[in-house]
ZAKELO-772476 format. One line per 3 residues: number of its first residue (from 0); their letters; for each residue x, y, z of N, C-alpha, C. Coordinates in Angstrom, 3 decimals, padded with zeros to 6 digits. Layout:
NUM	a	X/Y/Z/X/Y/Z/X/Y/Z | ...
END
This chain:
0	mtp	000.857/-001.179/000.000/000.000/000.000/000.000/000.899/001.237/000.000 | 000.625/002.140/-000.908/001.422/003.362/-000.997/000.549/004.563/-000.633 | 001.167/005.709/-000.315/000.376/006.912/-000.053/-000.522/007.301/-001.237
3	gil	-000.077/007.043/-002.453/-000.885/007.349/-003.638/-002.152/006.516/-003.680 | -002.032/005.235/-003.403/-003.197/004.342/-003.379/-004.126/004.743/-002.236 | -003.550/005.026/-001.082/-004.362/005.442/000.070/-005.132/006.727/-000.231
6	aaq	-004.491/007.675/-000.902/-005.157/008.940/-001.246/-006.352/008.691/-002.160 | -006.175/007.806/-003.150/-007.269/007.498/-004.079/-008.396/006.768/-003.350 | -008.039/005.839/-002.456/-009.060/005.117/-001.688/-009.837/006.077/-000.793
9	kag	-009.111/006.948/-000.092/-009.745/007.897/000.820/-010.725/008.809/000.081 | -010.365/009.186/-001.142/-011.216/010.063/-001.946/-012.398/009.311/-002.566 | -012.339/007.979/-002.515/-013.435/007.176/-003.039/-013.512/007.116/-004.550
12	vsf	-012.384/007.344/-005.223/-012.392/007.291/-006.683/-012.190/005.853/-007.167 | -012.625/005.614/-008.371/-012.458/004.307/-008.986/-011.077/004.247/-009.642 | -010.316/003.221/-009.299/-008.993/003.043/-009.894/-008.625/001.575/-009.862
15	tvh	-007.632/001.215/-010.681/-007.115/-000.149/-010.714/-005.600/-000.078/-010.571 | -005.047/-000.933/-009.728/-003.591/-001.014/-009.564/-003.068/-002.095/-010.495 | -002.001/-001.772/-011.208/-001.343/-002.718/-012.116/000.110/-002.851/-011.679
18	eyd	000.543/-004.088/-011.428/001.936/-004.327/-011.051/002.647/-005.084/-012.160 | 003.943/-004.870/-012.251/004.778/-005.574/-013.225/006.166/-005.726/-012.627 | 006.944/-006.656/-013.184/008.318/-006.868/-012.714/009.194/-005.744/-013.240
21	hdp	009.615/-004.879/-012.326/010.446/-003.737/-012.693/011.896/-004.167/-012.897 | 012.501/-003.699/-013.966/013.907/-003.940/-014.257/014.685/-002.668/-013.929 | 015.486/-002.677/-012.838/016.212/-001.465/-012.442/017.164/-000.925/-013.508
24	sap	017.523/-001.767/-014.489/018.434/-001.302/-015.538/017.690/-000.726/-016.737 | 016.365/-000.678/-016.682/015.583/-000.121/-017.793/015.985/001.340/-018.003 | 016.220/001.751/-019.268/016.650/003.133/-019.530/015.562/004.165/-019.238
27	sfg	014.298/003.769/-019.300/013.192/004.671/-019.029/012.123/003.906/-018.267 | 011.918/004.278/-017.003/010.931/003.572/-016.197/009.536/003.709/-016.795 | 009.229/004.876/-017.347/007.911/005.104/-017.925/007.653/004.248/-019.154
30	mea	008.623/004.187/-020.050/008.459/003.372/-021.249/008.424/001.892/-020.867 | 009.176/001.518/-019.844/009.137/000.142/-019.348/007.713/-000.191/-018.880 | 007.097/000.730/-018.133/005.734/000.512/-017.637/004.772/000.314/-018.803
33	aek	004.847/001.170/-019.805/003.955/001.066/-020.962/004.122/-000.288/-021.644 | 005.372/-000.680/-021.857/005.655/-001.940/-022.533/005.154/-003.138/-021.722 | 005.489/-003.170/-020.444/005.130/-004.329/-019.622/003.641/-004.395/-019.304
36	lgv	002.975/-003.260/-019.316/001.526/-003.255/-019.079/000.741/-003.407/-020.377 | 001.444/-003.348/-021.523/000.793/-003.493/-022.820/-000.137/-002.343/-023.149 | 000.288/-001.134/-022.740/-000.526/000.064/-022.914/000.225/001.041/-023.817
39	ppe	-000.453/001.725/-024.738/000.245/002.719/-025.567/000.924/003.757/-024.668 | 002.161/004.148/-024.970/002.896/005.073/-024.107/002.221/006.427/-023.909 | 001.375/006.836/-024.853/000.696/008.126/-024.675/-000.381/008.079/-023.586
42	rvf	-000.726/006.879/-023.103/-001.699/006.728/-022.001/-001.018/006.548/-020.648 | 000.303/006.363/-020.655/001.061/006.192/-019.420/001.779/007.515/-019.148 | 001.523/008.085/-017.973/002.034/009.411/-017.649/003.095/009.349/-016.561
45	ktl	004.172/010.103/-016.768/005.223/010.204/-015.758/005.031/011.488/-014.967 | 005.541/011.464/-013.757/005.414/012.590/-012.835/006.784/013.239/-012.691 | 006.905/014.470/-013.142/008.171/015.198/-013.082/008.028/016.390/-012.144
48	vvk	009.021/016.576/-011.294/008.993/017.707/-010.360/009.954/018.767/-010.866 | 009.451/019.992/-010.967/010.247/021.117/-011.450/010.343/022.171/-010.362 | 011.304/023.065/-010.553/011.456/024.212/-009.659/011.132/025.457/-010.470
51	ldg	010.169/026.223/-009.974/009.730/027.434/-010.659/010.445/028.647/-010.088 | 011.038/029.443/-010.974/011.742/030.670/-010.582/012.733/030.429/-009.439 | 013.313/029.223/-009.414/014.335/028.906/-008.417/013.811/028.775/-007.002
54	rel	012.480/028.735/-006.813/011.925/028.693/-005.453/010.900/027.578/-005.263 | 009.780/027.666/-005.977/008.640/026.784/-005.744/008.742/025.493/-006.547 | 008.469/024.368/-005.889/008.401/023.095/-006.595/006.986/022.918/-007.140
57	avg	006.886/022.309/-008.316/005.598/022.009/-008.943/005.738/020.688/-009.679 | 004.604/020.114/-010.055/004.576/018.813/-010.707/004.035/018.944/-012.123 | 004.709/018.278/-013.061/004.218/018.142/-014.425/003.926/016.666/-014.666
60	vip	002.738/016.356/-015.158/002.341/014.975/-015.439/002.160/014.875/-016.950 | 003.063/014.130/-017.592/003.087/014.087/-019.057/003.233/012.646/-019.550 | 002.852/012.389/-020.814/003.035/011.041/-021.363/004.507/010.627/-021.324
63	vns	004.734/009.324/-021.083/006.106/008.836/-020.936/006.919/008.936/-022.223 | 006.261/009.072/-023.366/006.999/009.182/-024.627/007.199/010.630/-025.045 | 007.015/011.557/-024.106/007.161/012.980/-024.392/008.191/013.621/-023.475
66	mls	008.583/014.833/-023.854/009.487/015.623/-023.016/008.748/016.851/-022.521 | 008.988/017.176/-021.261/008.368/018.345/-020.655/009.031/019.612/-021.183 | 008.210/020.550/-021.631/008.709/021.855/-022.051/008.782/022.742/-020.812
69	mka	009.983/023.176/-020.470/010.157/024.040/-019.301/009.442/025.380/-019.510 | 009.462/025.870/-020.752/008.758/027.126/-021.045/007.260/026.955/-020.848 | 006.722/025.817/-021.285/005.278/025.591/-021.191/004.818/025.456/-019.742
72	iak	005.576/024.726/-018.915/005.133/024.568/-017.527/005.314/025.873/-016.755 | 006.370/026.618/-017.074/006.559/027.924/-016.419/005.385/028.839/-016.769 | 005.022/028.870/-018.040/003.902/029.712/-018.475/002.604/029.282/-017.786
75	aag	002.344/027.979/-017.745/001.120/027.473/-017.111/001.059/027.852/-015.633 | 002.236/027.913/-014.997/002.314/028.220/-013.562/002.424/029.715/-013.282 | 002.539/030.516/-014.333/002.695/031.956/-014.141/004.080/032.318/-013.637
78	akk	005.064/031.503/-013.991/006.444/031.737/-013.571/007.270/032.210/-014.767 | 008.427/032.775/-014.470/009.323/033.232/-015.542/010.123/032.071/-016.129 | 010.540/031.121/-015.252/011.329/029.991/-015.749/011.109/028.769/-014.872
81	agm	011.470/027.621/-015.441/011.357/026.354/-014.733/012.567/025.500/-015.074 | 012.949/024.657/-014.156/014.031/023.705/-014.367/013.733/022.466/-013.545 | 014.358/021.363/-013.898/014.132/020.134/-013.143/014.621/020.316/-011.708
84	aek	013.857/019.810/-010.758/014.237/019.863/-009.348/015.330/018.834/-009.075 | 016.128/019.091/-008.074/017.182/018.156/-007.667/016.558/016.902/-007.059 | 017.221/015.769/-007.244/016.730/014.488/-006.741/016.372/014.561/-005.250
87	aev	017.230/015.131/-004.433/016.984/015.197/-002.987/015.728/016.017/-002.681 | 015.531/017.114/-003.415/014.333/017.943/-003.218/013.066/017.175/-003.583 | 013.156/016.434/-004.677/012.005/015.662/-005.152/011.624/014.625/-004.099
90	ers	012.605/013.870/-003.656/012.330/012.798/-002.704/011.863/013.344/-001.354 | 012.437/014.450/-000.914/012.054/015.053/000.367/010.628/015.610/000.306 | 010.278/016.298/-000.771/008.966/016.936/-000.836/007.842/015.958/-001.179
93	tgy	008.147/014.914/-001.966/007.087/013.985/-002.367/006.994/012.766/-001.455 | 008.114/012.367/-000.857/008.126/011.144/-000.066/008.339/009.900/-000.918 | 008.585/010.093/-002.208/008.791/008.978/-003.126/010.217/008.994/-003.671
96	vlg	010.692/007.819/-004.140/011.993/007.745/-004.795/011.809/007.979/-006.292 | 012.843/008.515/-006.932/012.775/008.739/-008.383/012.445/007.425/-009.081 | 011.620/007.519/-010.096/011.176/006.331/-010.813/009.885/005.784/-010.240
99	gvs	009.491/006.298/-009.079/008.254/005.861/-008.435/007.467/007.026/-007.871 | 007.713/008.226/-008.394/007.010/009.410/-007.897/005.581/009.397/-008.442 | 004.633/009.411/-007.533/003.225/009.449/-007.916/002.726/010.883/-007.810
102	plg	001.786/011.266/-008.667/001.189/012.595/-008.511/000.236/012.630/-007.315 | -000.091/011.471/-006.764/-001.034/011.355/-005.646/-000.311/011.010/-004.347 | -000.827/011.521/-003.233/-000.317/011.135/-001.924/001.067/011.644/-001.592
105	qkk	001.458/012.758/-002.175/002.779/013.320/-001.886/002.803/013.923/-000.486 | 003.975/013.879/000.158/004.115/014.435/001.508/003.704/015.895/001.550 | 004.198/016.666/000.585/003.853/018.085/000.495/003.069/018.263/-000.799
108	rlr	001.867/018.800/-000.696/001.052/018.975/-001.901/001.650/020.080/-002.767 | 002.020/019.712/-003.983/002.625/020.653/-004.919/001.607/021.004/-006.005 | 001.720/022.225/-006.523/000.860/022.585/-007.661/001.140/021.586/-008.774
111	tfi	000.064/021.140/-009.408/000.180/020.080/-010.407/-000.414/020.529/-011.732 | 000.333/020.242/-012.795/-000.081/020.566/-014.162/-000.061/019.260/-014.951 | -001.168/018.964/-015.603/-001.344/017.707/-016.332/-001.428/018.017/-017.808
114	das	-000.643/017.292/-018.604/-000.697/017.544/-020.041/-002.123/017.340/-020.546 | -002.570/018.286/-021.346/-003.953/018.294/-021.844/-004.307/017.028/-022.623 | -003.319/016.311/-023.138/-003.597/015.085/-023.884/-004.296/014.040/-023.021
117	agg	-004.141/014.122/-021.699/-004.773/013.147/-020.798/-006.291/013.144/-020.981 | -006.860/014.301/-021.261/-008.301/014.418/-021.413/-008.867/013.646/-022.588 | -008.022/013.188/-023.474/-008.473/012.431/-024.636/-008.654/010.944/-024.375
120	fst	-008.411/010.505/-023.158/-008.504/009.084/-022.828/-009.558/008.863/-021.745 | -010.181/007.696/-021.766/-011.139/007.377/-020.700/-010.400/007.097/-019.401 | -009.214/006.488/-019.497/-008.358/006.287/-018.326/-006.904/006.522/-018.719
123	vfv	-006.102/006.879/-017.726/-004.656/007.033/-017.896/-003.968/006.257/-016.782 | -002.684/006.016/-016.970/-001.883/005.300/-015.994/-000.858/006.262/-015.407 | -000.719/006.254/-014.087/000.309/007.044/-013.400/000.967/006.142/-012.363
126	sag	002.134/006.533/-011.907/002.798/005.750/-010.876/001.916/005.688/-009.633 | 001.867/004.513/-009.036/001.112/004.339/-007.789/001.992/004.677/-006.585 | 003.266/005.027/-006.847/004.149/005.417/-005.757/005.271/004.437/-005.491
129	krg	005.458/003.527/-006.433/006.496/002.509/-006.279/006.893/002.038/-007.665 | 008.165/001.824/-007.873/008.605/001.299/-009.167/007.953/-000.060/-009.384 | 007.415/-000.271/-010.587/006.753/-001.536/-010.891/005.282/-001.557/-010.520
132	mdm	004.721/-000.397/-010.193/003.308/-000.331/-009.815/002.689/000.956/-010.352 | 001.663/000.799/-011.182/000.937/001.945/-011.735/-000.528/001.874/-011.325 | -001.178/003.032/-011.368/-002.611/003.126/-011.115/-003.279/003.582/-012.400
135	ela	-004.412/002.992/-012.695/-005.214/003.409/-013.843/-006.456/004.104/-013.297 | -006.687/005.321/-013.757/-007.860/006.071/-013.317/-008.269/007.061/-014.391 | -009.469/007.586/-014.256/-009.964/008.574/-015.210/-009.152/009.858/-015.062
138	pee	-008.820/010.521/-016.170/-008.028/011.747/-016.079/-008.696/012.823/-015.224 | -010.011/012.868/-015.253/-010.702/013.879/-014.450/-010.556/013.575/-012.956 | -010.495/012.305/-012.604/-010.247/011.921/-011.202/-008.832/012.352/-010.801
141	lrs	-007.868/012.129/-011.693/-006.493/012.559/-011.434/-006.442/014.067/-011.232 | -007.106/014.799/-012.116/-007.125/016.258/-012.007/-007.751/016.694/-010.687 | -008.858/016.088/-010.339/-009.560/016.440/-009.111/-008.714/016.132/-007.864
144	ltn	-008.110/014.954/-007.819/-007.323/014.540/-006.650/-006.072/015.395/-006.439 | -005.539/015.936/-007.522/-004.306/016.730/-007.427/-004.576/018.229/-007.473 | -005.843/018.614/-007.643/-006.179/020.015/-007.930/-005.397/020.473/-009.158
147	giy	-005.222/019.562/-010.093/-004.402/019.823/-011.266/-005.047/020.752/-012.268 | -004.193/021.296/-013.100/-004.607/022.194/-014.177/-004.139/021.565/-015.487 | -005.059/021.429/-016.440/-004.680/020.923/-017.754/-003.951/022.027/-018.522
150	all	-002.867/021.648/-019.191/-002.100/022.589/-020.005/-001.329/021.800/-021.063 | -000.943/022.472/-022.126/-000.066/021.849/-023.125/001.352/021.941/-022.583 | 001.939/020.809/-022.247/003.226/020.804/-021.544/004.384/020.187/-022.310
153	cvq	004.124/019.508/-023.412/005.171/018.724/-024.069/005.776/019.437/-025.267 | 007.071/019.143/-025.503/007.753/019.723/-026.651/007.830/018.769/-027.818 | 008.092/017.510/-027.553/008.281/016.537/-028.625/008.272/015.158/-028.026
156	eah	008.206/014.171/-028.894/008.293/012.799/-028.416/009.756/012.491/-028.142 | 009.992/011.801/-027.037/011.349/011.401/-026.686/011.276/010.066/-025.985 | 012.028/009.155/-026.435/012.030/007.828/-025.816/013.145/007.775/-024.778
159	gsv	012.733/007.669/-023.520/013.706/007.509/-022.455/014.381/008.801/-022.055 | 013.635/009.836/-021.741/014.255/011.073/-021.314/014.926/010.863/-019.958 | 016.019/011.533/-019.747/016.800/011.417/-018.510/015.971/011.841/-017.308
162	sdq	014.960/012.644/-017.532/014.214/013.221/-016.411/013.010/012.379/-015.974 | 013.041/011.072/-016.240/011.968/010.206/-015.725/012.000/010.246/-014.204 | 010.864/010.560/-013.593/010.820/010.560/-012.125/009.737/009.670/-011.645
END
Protein backbone atom coordinates (compact mmCIF):
# COMPACT_ATOMS: atom_id res chain seq x y z
CA UNK A 1 0.00 0.00 0.00
CA UNK A 2 1.42 3.36 -1.00
CA UNK A 3 0.38 6.91 -0.05
CA UNK A 4 -0.89 7.35 -3.64
CA UNK A 5 -3.20 4.34 -3.38
CA UNK A 6 -4.36 5.44 0.07
CA UNK A 7 -5.16 8.94 -1.25
CA UNK A 8 -7.27 7.50 -4.08
CA UNK A 9 -9.06 5.12 -1.69
CA UNK A 10 -9.75 7.90 0.82
CA UNK A 11 -11.22 10.06 -1.95
CA UNK A 12 -13.43 7.18 -3.04
CA UNK A 13 -12.39 7.29 -6.68
CA UNK A 14 -12.46 4.31 -8.99
CA UNK A 15 -8.99 3.04 -9.89
CA UNK A 16 -7.12 -0.15 -10.71
CA UNK A 17 -3.59 -1.01 -9.56
CA UNK A 18 -1.34 -2.72 -12.12
CA UNK A 19 1.94 -4.33 -11.05
CA UNK A 20 4.78 -5.57 -13.22
CA UNK A 21 8.32 -6.87 -12.71
CA UNK A 22 10.45 -3.74 -12.69
CA UNK A 23 13.91 -3.94 -14.26
CA UNK A 24 16.21 -1.46 -12.44
CA UNK A 25 18.43 -1.30 -15.54
CA UNK A 26 15.58 -0.12 -17.79
CA UNK A 27 16.65 3.13 -19.53
CA UNK A 28 13.19 4.67 -19.03
CA UNK A 29 10.93 3.57 -16.20
CA UNK A 30 7.91 5.10 -17.93
CA UNK A 31 8.46 3.37 -21.25
CA UNK A 32 9.14 0.14 -19.35
CA UNK A 33 5.73 0.51 -17.64
CA UNK A 34 3.95 1.07 -20.96
CA UNK A 35 5.66 -1.94 -22.53
CA UNK A 36 5.13 -4.33 -19.62
CA UNK A 37 1.53 -3.25 -19.08
CA UNK A 38 0.79 -3.49 -22.82
CA UNK A 39 -0.53 0.06 -22.91
CA UNK A 40 0.25 2.72 -25.57
CA UNK A 41 2.90 5.07 -24.11
CA UNK A 42 0.70 8.13 -24.68
CA UNK A 43 -1.70 6.73 -22.00
CA UNK A 44 1.06 6.19 -19.42
CA UNK A 45 2.03 9.41 -17.65
CA UNK A 46 5.22 10.20 -15.76
CA UNK A 47 5.41 12.59 -12.84
CA UNK A 48 8.17 15.20 -13.08
CA UNK A 49 8.99 17.71 -10.36
CA UNK A 50 10.25 21.12 -11.45
CA UNK A 51 11.46 24.21 -9.66
CA UNK A 52 9.73 27.43 -10.66
CA UNK A 53 11.74 30.67 -10.58
CA UNK A 54 14.33 28.91 -8.42
CA UNK A 55 11.93 28.69 -5.45
CA UNK A 56 8.64 26.78 -5.74
CA UNK A 57 8.40 23.10 -6.60
CA UNK A 58 5.60 22.01 -8.94
CA UNK A 59 4.58 18.81 -10.71
CA UNK A 60 4.22 18.14 -14.42
CA UNK A 61 2.34 14.97 -15.44
CA UNK A 62 3.09 14.09 -19.06
CA UNK A 63 3.04 11.04 -21.36
CA UNK A 64 6.11 8.84 -20.94
CA UNK A 65 7.00 9.18 -24.63
CA UNK A 66 7.16 12.98 -24.39
CA UNK A 67 9.49 15.62 -23.02
CA UNK A 68 8.37 18.35 -20.65
CA UNK A 69 8.71 21.86 -22.05
CA UNK A 70 10.16 24.04 -19.30
CA UNK A 71 8.76 27.13 -21.04
CA UNK A 72 5.28 25.59 -21.19
CA UNK A 73 5.13 24.57 -17.53
CA UNK A 74 6.56 27.92 -16.42
CA UNK A 75 3.90 29.71 -18.47
CA UNK A 76 1.12 27.47 -17.11
CA UNK A 77 2.31 28.22 -13.56
CA UNK A 78 2.69 31.96 -14.14
CA UNK A 79 6.44 31.74 -13.57
CA UNK A 80 9.32 33.23 -15.54
CA UNK A 81 11.33 29.99 -15.75
CA UNK A 82 11.36 26.35 -14.73
CA UNK A 83 14.03 23.71 -14.37
CA UNK A 84 14.13 20.13 -13.14
CA UNK A 85 14.24 19.86 -9.35
CA UNK A 86 17.18 18.16 -7.67
CA UNK A 87 16.73 14.49 -6.74
CA UNK A 88 16.98 15.20 -2.99
CA UNK A 89 14.33 17.94 -3.22
CA UNK A 90 12.01 15.66 -5.15
CA UNK A 91 12.33 12.80 -2.70
CA UNK A 92 12.05 15.05 0.37
CA UNK A 93 8.97 16.94 -0.84
CA UNK A 94 7.09 13.99 -2.37
CA UNK A 95 8.13 11.14 -0.07
CA UNK A 96 8.79 8.98 -3.13
CA UNK A 97 11.99 7.74 -4.79
CA UNK A 98 12.78 8.74 -8.38
CA UNK A 99 11.18 6.33 -10.81
CA UNK A 100 8.25 5.86 -8.43
CA UNK A 101 7.01 9.41 -7.90
CA UNK A 102 3.22 9.45 -7.92
CA UNK A 103 1.19 12.60 -8.51
CA UNK A 104 -1.03 11.36 -5.65
CA UNK A 105 -0.32 11.13 -1.92
CA UNK A 106 2.78 13.32 -1.89
CA UNK A 107 4.11 14.43 1.51
CA UNK A 108 3.85 18.08 0.50
CA UNK A 109 1.05 18.98 -1.90
CA UNK A 110 2.62 20.65 -4.92
CA UNK A 111 0.86 22.58 -7.66
CA UNK A 112 0.18 20.08 -10.41
CA UNK A 113 -0.08 20.57 -14.16
CA UNK A 114 -1.34 17.71 -16.33
CA UNK A 115 -0.70 17.54 -20.04
CA UNK A 116 -3.95 18.29 -21.84
CA UNK A 117 -3.60 15.09 -23.88
CA UNK A 118 -4.77 13.15 -20.80
CA UNK A 119 -8.30 14.42 -21.41
CA UNK A 120 -8.47 12.43 -24.64
CA UNK A 121 -8.50 9.08 -22.83
CA UNK A 122 -11.14 7.38 -20.70
CA UNK A 123 -8.36 6.29 -18.33
CA UNK A 124 -4.66 7.03 -17.90
CA UNK A 125 -1.88 5.30 -15.99
CA UNK A 126 0.31 7.04 -13.40
CA UNK A 127 2.80 5.75 -10.88
CA UNK A 128 1.11 4.34 -7.79
CA UNK A 129 4.15 5.42 -5.76
CA UNK A 130 6.50 2.51 -6.28
CA UNK A 131 8.61 1.30 -9.17
CA UNK A 132 6.75 -1.54 -10.89
CA UNK A 133 3.31 -0.33 -9.82
CA UNK A 134 0.94 1.94 -11.74
CA UNK A 135 -2.61 3.13 -11.11
CA UNK A 136 -5.21 3.41 -13.84
CA UNK A 137 -7.86 6.07 -13.32
CA UNK A 138 -9.96 8.57 -15.21
CA UNK A 139 -8.03 11.75 -16.08
CA UNK A 140 -10.70 13.88 -14.45
CA UNK A 141 -10.25 11.92 -11.20
CA UNK A 142 -6.49 12.56 -11.43
CA UNK A 143 -7.13 16.26 -12.01
CA UNK A 144 -9.56 16.44 -9.11
CA UNK A 145 -7.32 14.54 -6.65
CA UNK A 146 -4.31 16.73 -7.43
CA UNK A 147 -6.18 20.02 -7.93
CA UNK A 148 -4.40 19.82 -11.27
CA UNK A 149 -4.61 22.19 -14.18
CA UNK A 150 -4.68 20.92 -17.75
CA UNK A 151 -2.10 22.59 -20.01
CA UNK A 152 -0.07 21.85 -23.13
CA UNK A 153 3.23 20.80 -21.54
CA UNK A 154 5.17 18.72 -24.07
CA UNK A 155 7.75 19.72 -26.65
CA UNK A 156 8.28 16.54 -28.62
CA UNK A 157 8.29 12.80 -28.42
CA UNK A 158 11.35 11.40 -26.69
CA UNK A 159 12.03 7.83 -25.82
CA UNK A 160 13.71 7.51 -22.46
CA UNK A 161 14.26 11.07 -21.31
CA UNK A 162 16.80 11.42 -18.51
CA UNK A 163 14.21 13.22 -16.41
CA UNK A 164 11.97 10.21 -15.72
CA UNK A 165 10.82 10.56 -12.13
